[in-house]
C-alpha positions in Angstrom: -25.1 35.2 12.7 -27.3 32.6 14.4 -25.4 29.4 15.5 -26.9 26.5 13.5 -27.9 24.3 16.5 -30.0 21.1 16.4 -32.9 23.1 17.8 -32.5 25.8 15.1 -32.3 23.1 12.4 -35.5 21.6 13.5 -37.2 25.0 13.4 -35.9 26.0 10.0 -36.4 23.1 7.6 -36.1 25.2 4.4 -32.6 26.6 5.0 -30.4 25.9 2.0 -27.2 24.0 2.8 -24.2 23.5 0.5 -24.5 19.7 0.3 -23.5 19.6 -3.3 -20.3 21.7 -2.8 -19.4 19.2 0.0 -19.6 16.2 -2.4 -23.0 14.8 -1.5 -25.5 13.8 -4.2 -29.0 15.0 -4.0 -30.4 11.6 -3.0 -27.6 11.2 -0.3 -28.6 14.6 1.2 -32.3 13.4 1.2 -31.2 10.3 3.0 -29.4 12.3 5.7 -32.6 14.3 6.2 -34.6 11.0 6.4 -32.2 9.6 9.0 -32.4 12.7 11.2 -36.1 13.4 10.7 -35.1 17.0 9.9 -32.5 19.0 8.0 -28.9 18.5 9.3 -27.1 21.3 11.1 -24.0 22.7 9.3 -21.8 20.6 11.6 -23.8 17.4 10.9 -23.7 18.1 7.2 -19.9 18.4 7.5 -19.7 15.1 9.2 -21.9 13.2 6.8 -20.2 14.7 3.8 -16.7 13.6 4.7 -17.7 10.2 6.2 -20.0 9.4 3.3 -17.3 10.3 0.8 -16.0 7.6 -1.5 -12.6 7.7 0.3 -14.1 7.0 3.7 -17.3 5.0 3.1 -16.2 2.7 0.2 -19.8 3.2 -1.1 -19.0 2.0 -4.6 -16.7 -0.8 -3.6 -18.4 -2.4 -0.6 -20.5 -4.8 -2.6 -17.4 -6.3 -4.2 -15.0 -6.1 -1.2 -17.3 -8.4 0.8 -15.9 -11.3 -1.3 -12.7 -11.1 0.8 -14.7 -12.0 3.9 -17.0 -14.5 2.3 -14.5 -16.4 0.1 -11.2 -16.3 2.0 -11.1 -18.1 5.3 -8.9 -16.7 8.1 -5.9 -18.8 8.8 -4.5 -19.7 12.3 -2.2 -16.6 12.1 -5.0 -14.1 11.9 -5.6 -12.1 15.1 -7.4 -9.0 13.8 -9.0 -8.8 10.3 -10.8 -6.4 8.1 -12.6 -3.5 9.7 -9.9 -2.2 12.2 -7.2 0.4 11.6 -4.9 -2.4 10.4 -4.8 -6.2 10.3 -2.8 -8.2 12.8 -1.1 -11.6 12.4 0.6 -14.0 14.8 4.2 -14.5 13.8 5.2 -16.8 16.7 7.1 -16.5 20.0 4.3 -14.3 21.4 4.8 -11.6 18.8 2.1 -10.1 16.6 2.7 -7.9 13.5 0.3 -5.4 12.1 0.6 -4.0 8.6 -1.4 -2.1 6.0 -1.1 -0.1 2.8 -3.0 3.0 2.0 -3.2 5.6 -0.8 -2.4 9.3 -0.7 -2.7 9.8 -4.4 -4.6 12.9 -5.0 -3.0 15.0 -2.3 0.4 14.0 -3.6 -0.4 15.3 -7.1 -1.6 18.6 -5.7 1.3 19.1 -3.3 3.9 16.3 -3.8 6.0 16.9 -0.6 3.3 17.3 1.9 0.9 14.8 0.2 3.5 12.0 0.4 4.8 13.0 3.8 1.4 12.9 5.4 0.7 9.6 3.6 3.5 8.1 5.6 2.3 9.9 8.8 -1.2 8.6 8.4 -0.3 4.9 7.8 2.1 5.0 10.8 -0.7 6.3 13.0 -2.9 3.4 11.9 -0.1 1.1 13.1 0.2 2.9 16.5 -3.5 2.8 17.0 -3.4 -1.1 17.0 -1.0 -1.0 19.9 2.2 -1.7 17.9 5.5 0.0 17.7 6.1 1.0 14.0 9.3 -0.7 12.7 9.4 -0.1 8.9 7.7 1.6 6.0 7.3 0.8 2.3 6.3 3.0 -0.6 4.8 1.6 -3.9 4.8 4.5 -6.4 3.4 5.0 -9.9 4.3 8.1 -11.8 3.6 9.5 -15.3 6.0 9.4 -18.3 9.6 9.6 -16.9 10.4 12.2 -19.5 7.4 14.4 -19.0 8.2 17.8 -17.3 5.5 17.4 -14.7 6.9 14.1 -13.6 10.1 16.1 -12.7 7.8 18.2 -10.4 5.9 15.3 -8.8 8.5 12.5 -8.3 11.3 14.5 -6.5 8.7 16.1 -4.2 7.1 12.8 -3.4 10.5 11.1 -2.7 11.6 14.0 -0.6 8.3 13.9 1.4 8.5 10.2 2.0 12.2 10.4 3.0 11.9 13.5 5.0 9.0 12.2 7.1 10.2 8.6 7.5 13.8 9.5 8.2 12.7 12.0 10.9 10.6 9.3 12.5 13.6 6.9 12.5 11.8 4.3 10.5 13.7 2.3 7.8 12.1 2.3 4.4 12.7 -1.3 3.3 10.6 -1.8 0.2 8.3 -0.5 -2.5 8.3 0.1 -6.3 8.6 2.9 -8.8 6.8 2.5 -12.1 6.5 5.0 -14.8 3.6 5.1 -17.3 1.9 7.9 -19.2 -1.5 6.7 -17.8 -0.5 8.0 -14.4 0.4 11.5 -15.7 -2.5 13.3 -14.2 -3.0 10.8 -11.4 0.2 9.6 -9.9 -0.2 6.8 -7.3 1.5 7.3 -3.9 0.7 4.3 -1.8 2.3 4.0 1.7 2.7 1.0 3.8 3.9 0.3 7.4 4.7 -2.6 9.7 4.4 -2.6 13.5 5.3 -5.1 16.1 3.7 -5.9 19.5 3.1 -8.7 21.9 -0.3 -10.5 21.6 -1.6 -9.0 24.8 -0.9 -5.4 23.6 -3.5 -5.3 20.7 -5.8 -2.3 20.9 -9.0 -1.6 19.0 -11.0 1.5 18.0 -14.0 1.5 20.3 -15.4 3.7 23.0 -16.8 1.7 25.9 -17.7 2.4 29.5 -20.1 5.3 30.3 -18.2 8.0 32.1 -14.9 7.2 30.4 -13.2 10.3 29.1 -12.4 11.1 25.5 -9.0 12.7 25.2 -7.8 14.4 22.0 -4.0 14.6 22.0 -1.2 15.5 19.6 -1.0 18.6 17.4 -3.4 21.5 17.5 -6.2 21.5 14.9 -5.7 23.9 12.0 -7.1 24.9 8.7 -4.8 22.7 6.7 -6.4 19.6 5.3 -10.1 20.8 5.6 -11.8 18.1 3.5 -8.4 16.8 2.8 -8.1 13.2 1.5 -11.8 12.5 2.2 -12.9 15.0 -0.4 -9.8 15.2 -2.7 -9.9 11.5 -3.4 -13.6 11.3 -4.0 -13.9 12.9 -7.4 -11.9 13.2 -10.6 -9.5 16.0 -11.2 -10.9 18.8 -13.3 -8.9 21.8 -14.4 -12.0 24.0 -14.3 -12.5 23.7 -10.5 -10.7 25.9 -7.9 -7.3 24.8 -6.7 -7.4 22.1 -4.0 -4.0 23.1 -2.6 -5.5 24.3 0.8 -7.0 20.8 1.3 -3.6 19.1 1.5 -2.5 18.4 5.0 0.8 19.6 6.4 3.0 17.2 8.4 5.4 17.5 11.3 7.3 14.2 11.8 8.9 15.4 15.0 5.4 15.9 16.5 4.5 12.4 15.3 7.6 10.9 16.9 6.6 12.4 20.2 3.0 11.0 19.6 4.4 7.5 19.0 6.4 7.4 22.2 3.7 9.0 24.3 1.1 6.5 23.0 3.3 3.5 23.5 4.0 4.5 27.1 0.3 5.0 27.8 -0.3 1.5 26.3 2.4 0.0 28.4 0.7 1.4 31.6 -2.7 0.0 30.4 -4.3 3.5 30.4 -6.2 3.2 27.2 -9.7 1.6 26.7 -10.0 2.5 23.0 -8.1 4.5 20.5 -8.4 6.0 17.0 -6.0 8.0 14.9 -7.3 11.2 13.2 -6.7 10.7 9.5 -9.2 11.2 6.7 -12.3 13.0 7.9 -10.4 14.0 11.1 -12.5 14.4 14.2 -15.7 13.4 12.3 -14.2 10.0 11.8 -12.6 9.5 15.2 -15.7 10.4 17.2 -18.2 8.6 15.1 -16.1 5.4 14.7 -15.2 5.2 18.4 -18.8 5.8 19.4 -20.3 3.4 16.9 -17.8 0.6 17.7 -18.4 1.0 21.5 -21.2 0.1 23.8 -22.7 3.6 24.3 -22.8 7.1 23.0 -20.5 10.0 23.3 -20.7 13.7 24.2 -18.0 16.1 22.9 -17.3 19.7 23.8 -15.9 21.2 20.6 -14.8 24.4 22.4 -12.2 22.3 24.2 -10.4 21.2 21.0 -7.0 22.9 20.9 -6.8 25.1 17.8 -4.0 26.7 15.7 -6.5 29.0 14.2 -9.1 30.6 16.4 -11.3 31.6 13.5 -12.2 28.0 12.6 -15.9 27.3 12.5 -17.3 24.1 14.1 -17.7 22.6 10.6 -14.1 23.3 9.8 -12.9 21.8 13.1 -14.9 18.6 12.4 -13.6 18.4 8.8 -10.0 19.3 9.4 -7.4 16.6 8.6 -4.6 18.3 10.5 -2.0 15.7 11.1 -0.4 14.1 14.2 -3.6 13.8 16.2 -5.1 10.9 18.0 -8.2 10.2 20.2 -8.1 8.0 23.3 -10.8 6.7 25.6 -9.5 6.6 29.2 -11.1 5.7 32.5 -11.6 8.7 34.8 -9.2 7.5 37.5 -6.4 7.1 34.8 -6.9 10.5 33.1 -4.4 12.3 35.4 -1.7 9.8 34.6 -2.5 9.8 30.9 -2.2 13.6 30.8 1.1 13.4 32.8 2.6 11.1 30.2 1.5 13.5 27.4 3.1 16.4 29.3 6.3 14.4 29.7 6.5 14.0 25.9 5.5 17.6 25.3 2.2 16.5 23.6 -0.9 18.7 24.0 -3.7 16.6 25.5 -7.2 17.8 26.3 -10.3 16.0 27.6 -12.9 16.9 25.0 -15.8 14.6 26.0 -17.0 11.4 27.6 -18.7 8.2 26.8 -22.4 8.2 27.7 -24.9 5.4 28.4 -27.0 6.5 25.5 -26.7 5.7 21.8 -26.1 9.2 20.3 -23.1 11.2 19.3 -23.7 14.6 20.7 -21.4 17.6 20.0 -21.7 21.0 21.7 -20.2 24.4 20.7 -20.5 27.5 23.0 -22.9 25.6 25.2 -25.3 24.8 22.3 -25.9 21.4 20.8 -24.8 21.3 17.1 -24.7 17.5 16.5 -27.2 14.9 17.6 -26.8 11.7 15.5 -26.7 8.0 15.7 -22.9 7.5 15.2 -23.5 4.3 13.1 -25.3 6.3 10.5 -22.3 8.5 10.1 -19.5 5.8 10.3 -21.0 2.7 8.9 -24.4 3.2 7.4 -23.5 5.4 4.4 -24.8 4.8 1.0 -24.0 1.5 -0.8 -24.0 1.6 -4.6 -24.2 -1.3 -7.0 -22.6 0.7 -9.8 -23.4 -0.6 -13.3 -20.4 -2.4 -15.0 -19.8 -4.2 -18.2 -16.8 -5.6 -20.1 -15.4 -2.7 -22.1 -16.2 -2.7 -25.8 -12.5 -2.3 -26.5 -11.3 -5.2 -24.4 -11.5 -7.9 -27.1 -9.5 -5.8 -29.6 -6.9 -5.0 -27.0 -6.4 -8.7 -26.2 -6.4 -9.6 -29.9 -3.4 -7.2 -30.5 -1.0 -10.0 -29.7 2.4 -8.9 -28.4 3.7 -12.4 -29.2 3.6 -11.3 -32.9 5.8 -8.2 -32.5 9.1 -8.1 -34.5 11.9 -9.8 -32.6 15.6 -9.2 -32.8 16.9 -10.5 -36.1 20.4 -11.4 -34.9 22.7 -11.5 -31.9 23.7 -7.9 -32.2 20.1 -6.8 -32.1 19.5 -9.1 -29.1 22.4 -7.5 -27.3 21.2 -4.0 -28.1 17.6 -4.8 -26.8 19.0 -6.2 -23.6 20.9 -2.9 -23.0 17.8 -0.9 -23.9 15.6 -2.9 -21.5 17.9 -2.7 -18.4 18.3 1.0 -19.0 14.6 1.8 -19.4 13.1 3.9 -16.5 11.0 1.0 -15.2 13.8 -1.5 -15.2 16.7 0.8 -14.3 18.2 1.0 -10.8 16.1 3.0 -8.4 19.0 3.9 -6.0 18.6 7.6 -6.7 15.2 7.2 -4.9 16.1 4.7 -2.2 19.4 6.4 -1.3 17.3 9.3 0.0 15.7 7.0 2.5 17.3 5.6 5.6 16.9 1.9 5.1 19.0 0.7 8.1 18.1 3.0 11.0 17.2 1.0 14.2 19.7 -1.7 13.2 17.2 -4.4 12.4 17.0 -4.2 8.7 18.0 -7.5 7.2 17.0 -6.9 3.5 16.0 -3.7 1.8 15.7 -2.4 -1.8 16.7 -3.7 -4.3 16.1 -7.1 -2.7 13.0 -9.1 -3.6 11.4 -8.3 -0.3 12.2 -6.1 2.7 13.0 -7.9 5.9 13.1 -6.8 9.5 14.5 -8.7 12.5 12.0 -8.5 15.4 13.8 -10.6 18.0 17.5 -10.2 18.4 17.9 -13.4 20.5 16.1 -15.8 18.3 16.5 -14.1 14.9 12.7 -14.1 14.3 11.9 -11.7 11.4 9.2 -10.7 9.0 9.4 -9.9 5.3 7.1 -7.7 3.1 6.8 -7.2 -0.6 4.5 -5.0 -2.6 3.7 -5.6 -6.3 1.2 -4.7 -8.9 1.4 -4.6 -12.7 -1.2 -2.2 -14.2 -0.3 -3.3 -17.8 -1.2 -6.9 -17.0 -4.4 -5.7 -15.3 -5.4 -3.5 -18.2 -5.2 -6.6 -20.5 -7.1 -8.8 -18.1 -8.0 -7.4 -14.6 -8.8 -10.8 -13.1 -5.5 -12.3 -14.2 -3.6 -9.1 -13.5 -4.7 -9.0 -9.9 -3.7 -12.6 -9.4 -0.3 -11.9 -11.0 0.2 -9.1 -8.5 -0.6 -11.4 -5.7 1.6 -14.2 -7.1 4.6 -11.9 -7.6 4.4 -10.4 -4.1 4.0 -13.9 -2.7 6.9 -15.2 -4.7 9.1 -12.2 -3.7 8.6 -13.0 0.0 9.3 -16.7 -0.5 12.4 -15.9 -2.6 13.9 -14.2 0.4 13.3 -17.3 2.6 10.1 -16.1 4.4 6.8 -18.0 4.6 3.9 -15.9 3.2 1.2 -15.4 5.9 -1.4 -12.8 4.8 -2.0 -9.8 2.5 -3.0 -6.2 2.6 -4.0 -4.4 -0.6 -4.3 -0.9 -2.1 -6.7 -0.9 -5.0 -6.2 2.0 -7.4 -8.7 2.5 -10.2 -10.4 5.2 -12.2 -14.0 6.6 -11.7 -16.5 4.2 -10.4 -19.2 6.0 -12.4 -17.6 4.6 -15.6 -18.9 1.1 -16.2 -15.6 0.1 -17.9 -13.7 1.0 -14.7 -16.2 -0.8 -12.4 -15.9 -3.9 -14.5 -12.1 -3.7 -14.1 -12.6 -3.3 -10.4 -15.1 -6.1 -10.0 -12.9 -8.5 -12.0 -9.7 -7.6 -10.0 -11.5 -8.2 -6.7 -12.8 -11.5 -7.9 -9.3 -12.5 -9.1 -7.7 -11.4 -5.8 -10.3 -13.2 -3.7 -10.0 -16.4 -5.7 -6.2 -16.2 -5.6 -6.1 -15.6 -1.8 -8.4 -18.6 -1.3 -6.1 -20.9 -3.3 -2.9 -19.6 -1.7 -4.3 -19.6 1.8 -3.4 -16.0 2.4 -6.2 -14.1 4.1 -6.8 -10.4 3.5 -6.2 -8.5 6.7 -7.4 -5.1 5.3 -6.5 -2.5 2.8 -7.6 0.5 0.9 -9.6 1.5 -2.2 -8.6 4.5 -4.2 -11.1 5.5 -6.9 -11.5 8.5 -9.2 -7.8 8.2 -10.3 -9.0 9.8 -13.5 -8.6 13.1 -15.4 -11.6 13.8 -17.6 -12.2 10.6 -19.6 -8.7 9.3 -19.1 -8.5 6.7 -16.3 -5.3 5.1 -15.0 -4.6 1.4 -15.8 -6.4 -0.7 -13.1 -3.6 -1.0 -10.5 -4.2 -3.4 -7.6 -1.1 -3.3 -5.4 -0.7 -6.3 -3.2 1.4 -6.4 -0.1 2.3 -9.9 1.2 3.7 -10.3 4.7 5.8 -13.3 5.5 7.6 -14.7 8.6 11.1 -16.3 8.9 12.2 -18.1 12.0 15.8 -16.9 11.7 16.8 -14.0 9.6 20.4 -15.4 9.4 18.9 -17.9 6.9 17.5 -15.3 4.5 18.3 -15.4 0.8 19.6 -12.2 -1.0 19.5 -11.7 -4.7 23.2 -11.1 -5.2 25.5 -13.6 -7.1 28.6 -13.5 -5.0 30.4 -16.8 -5.3 32.3 -17.7 -8.5 31.6 -21.2 -9.7 28.1 -21.5 -8.3 25.5 -23.0 -10.6 22.5 -21.1 -11.9 19.2 -22.9 -12.0 16.0 -21.7 -13.5 12.9 -22.9 -11.6 9.6 -23.1 -13.4 8.4 -23.2 -17.1 9.3 -20.6 -19.7 6.7 -20.0 -22.4 6.3 -17.4 -25.2 4.4 -14.9 -23.0 5.0 -11.2 -24.0 1.6 -9.6 -23.5 2.1 -6.5 -21.2 5.8 -7.4 -21.0 8.6 -4.9 -20.4 10.1 -5.9 -23.7 6.9 -5.1 -25.6 6.8 -1.7 -23.9 10.4 -0.7 -24.1 11.2 -2.0 -27.6 7.9 -1.4 -29.3 5.8 0.9 -27.1 3.1 -1.7 -27.3 0.4 -2.9 -25.0 -1.8 -5.7 -26.1 -2.5 -9.4 -26.1 -3.0 -11.5 -23.0 -0.9 -11.4 -19.8 1.1 -14.4 -18.6 -0.9 -17.4 -17.4 -1.3 -17.8 -13.6 -0.8 -21.2 -11.9 -1.2 -20.6 -8.2 -0.6 -24.3 -7.3 2.8 -23.9 -9.0 3.4 -20.6 -7.1 2.8 -22.5 -3.8 5.1 -25.3 -4.8 7.8 -22.8 -6.0 7.5 -20.9 -2.7 7.8 -24.1 -0.6 11.0 -25.1 -2.6 12.5 -21.6 -2.2 11.8 -21.5 1.6 13.1 -25.0 2.2 16.2 -24.4 0.1 16.9 -21.2 2.0 16.4 -22.7 5.4 18.5 -25.8 4.6 21.4 -23.8 3.0 21.0 -25.3 -0.5 21.0 -21.9 -2.3 23.0 -18.7 -1.7 20.9 -16.4 -3.9 17.4 -16.3 -5.4 15.6 -13.8 -7.5 12.1 -14.0 -8.8 11.4 -13.6 -12.5 8.8 -10.9 -13.3 9.2 -7.5 -15.0 11.8 -7.9 -17.8 12.2 -11.7 -17.5 15.3 -13.7 -16.9 17.8 -11.2 -18.3 16.5 -8.4 -16.0 16.8 -10.7 -12.9 20.3 -12.0 -13.8 21.5 -8.4 -14.5 20.3 -7.3 -11.1 21.8 -10.2 -9.3 25.2 -9.9 -11.1 25.4 -6.1 -10.5 24.3 -6.6 -6.8 27.1 -9.1 -6.2 29.7 -7.8 -8.6 30.0 -11.1 -10.3 29.3 -12.0 -13.9 27.4 -15.0 -15.3 27.7 -17.4 -18.2 24.3 -18.4 -19.5 23.4 -21.3 -21.8 20.1 -21.3 -23.7 18.3 -24.5 -22.7 17.2 -27.0 -25.4 13.7 -26.2 -26.7 14.0 -22.5 -26.1 15.3 -19.7 -28.4 17.6 -17.1 -26.9 15.0 -14.3 -27.2 12.2 -16.2 -25.3 14.8 -17.5 -22.8 15.9 -13.9 -22.0 12.7 -11.8 -22.2 9.7 -14.1 -21.5 7.7 -13.0 -18.4 6.1 -16.3 -17.7 5.0 -16.4 -14.0 5.9 -18.9 -11.3 9.7 -18.7 -12.0 12.9 -17.9 -10.1 16.6 -18.1 -10.7 18.8 -19.4 -8.0 22.6 -19.8 -7.4 23.5 -23.2 -6.0 26.8 -24.2 -4.4 28.3 -27.1 -6.3 28.2 -29.1 -3.0 24.4 -28.7 -2.8 23.6 -29.4 -6.5 22.4 -33.0 -6.1 20.5 -32.3 -2.9 18.7 -29.3 -4.5 17.9 -30.9 -7.8 16.7 -34.1 -6.1 14.3 -32.0 -3.9 12.9 -30.2 -7.0 12.5 -33.5 -8.8 10.8 -35.2 -5.9 8.4 -32.3 -5.6 7.7 -32.1 -9.3 9.1 -28.6 -9.9 10.7 -28.1 -13.3 14.4 -27.2 -12.8 16.9 -26.3 -15.5 20.6 -25.6 -15.2 21.1 -22.4 -17.2 24.6 -21.3 -16.3 27.3 -20.5 -13.8 28.4 -17.4 -11.8 31.7 -16.5 -13.5 33.8 -13.6 -14.7 33.0 -9.9 -15.1 30.4 -10.0 -17.9 27.0 -11.3 -18.7 27.8 -13.9 -21.4 25.0 -15.6 -23.2 26.9 -18.3 -25.0 26.6 -18.3 -28.7 24.9 -14.9 -28.7 26.7 -12.0 -27.0 28.8 -10.8 -24.2 28.1 -7.7 -22.1 30.7 -6.5 -19.6 29.3 -5.7 -16.2 30.8 -2.2 -16.5 28.6 -1.6 -19.6 25.6 -3.1 -17.9 26.1 -1.0 -14.8 26.3 2.2 -16.7 23.1 1.4 -18.6 21.3 0.3 -15.6 22.3 2.9 -13.0 22.6 6.2 -14.9 19.0 6.5 -16.3 17.1 7.7 -13.2 19.8 10.2 -12.0 20.1 11.5 -15.5 16.3 12.2 -15.5 15.8 13.5 -12.0 19.1 14.4 -10.3 
């Protein structure tokens, strides 16, 4: 068989290539031919197909994502923004923190354990590539119906994969979510986030500069697993009629990744690296084209020198493979020997596979013949850009008119009590310790807060107590009712969670999970969510450091709810001043901050009691969210509150239940004037929190709220061994604990 070289491609313009099978559209293939002035070689076609996939090129989302750069100004904390492997923010004392959230949705449905495990591995390598030591991971998850048989296949595998990989790396899992909804049945969402810490001077970028500098591939050998992987899997809808995609799922080795982390950090410490890129989606195609296009010259690569696990791999397969635990570094010639010595010390395979040239082409050779000759920018950055048609769905008005506020409410105190028990025991509101107990949340000894706290918190300086907090949130039900408002509610909830723990919100990363961009309804949802998020970040002053778009989360005609997941990172000067959620001191006063309205659209109550989704989501007041955050942070710093819990999914009764059970103390609640017991307990109005205040601090705290104009209402006291809503019902903590904690183990243990 003749090797398909650049010369051969120029001489055989009519050779048929499998562009459609590799996911390219006819006009995209025509564009590749136009760029090259000839037909591509098989290797070039492989590179363009993975790099121009939806997952890698963002071809349907770019036109909307640019709002983040245009609308939202960077604040003083921003050190590296959108466009790099991960964003970086200044957290003070010479420290910088990098963080990002990405999706590994499709691979995790096909092969739950490896899909989730390699999602963790991939996001951790993004953090390493910035020059940081990874310090924690988070895992926002969305699964199908909790009672569906396939959920029992997917969830345990995903949790085992996340725990297995993260635990082996020695990284605490400090946050995340688990949400069940039938809309995710065929498209579960496995989003993975990571945080890394470095000094300002240690930031590294993905660029190949300096002619003569060597390109070193190091880490695991390249194998046949993950060929096409996330880049192809996540760029089309699932269809039962197509062949199994199981071979496309990557296989992870966390012990190899741990060696890779230590090896890389030692090379950074010795200033051996000019540029670096991890090999994730699109593998070597991505690493070579992005390094070359971001640098000042070209690149020549000898593909024969790539260490292989399978000697039968073709050049195309080597370029498309997404085998895990691999990175690509650009190193000056005189430092190569030392770099290779460090790799050998850590038992990491490292091979010089090429060098930076003074040209402007990415040239790849196989068996002495040139098989790739491209402008790297055309591969990495100049892919197609689509302005997909979008329009408000014809069903949107009817959905919003189906008002949840008109649903039948409990007729008496007994029904109210029964509905409280039903709510706290529902899979979405029930305790998730069956999941989180499979993760090591406290390894490394710097975890300050972890699930089920409002945000995860990590200490990054033992001497000063400097720490960072992170929360991830997203409510697909709210976004289905109104994607603009739903995206802002996700931002507001995550922002509020960080502030409730005492940390000051600094910046966000996002993971935007939607259905097929070829559906105008879905594209309208996406466009509205981006607009909402950009407007919200502008008002809150939280720049977007980067993120991820996951489209085609759709089976046939059935798309998931639009699910923008927002991660907010915050900083706290001294982790000793953090605020937990637990009520622990008898006699402390309970105060409700914010306004409570009759807002039940998309609420947990409407879902659990009535199986209903309709109406409008709660209103958003971002100025109020900022004020609430400032009050929570000040009260935490100055010792005015001992516990705080944001009010969101499930309303006040859910928050108080969690705080009571966390601290082992009951609460007596009094329904405030002007509210009925039902609205008081179940409303999901935004911009609210419940706090426990020592009696000695009551006057100082209420004066501060009054002076700042934040509504504050005394609603009870920490007391006894029951949740007692006076004049309505009493629920012993033992009964609440059984209801809240036995649901998930009963379904999945």
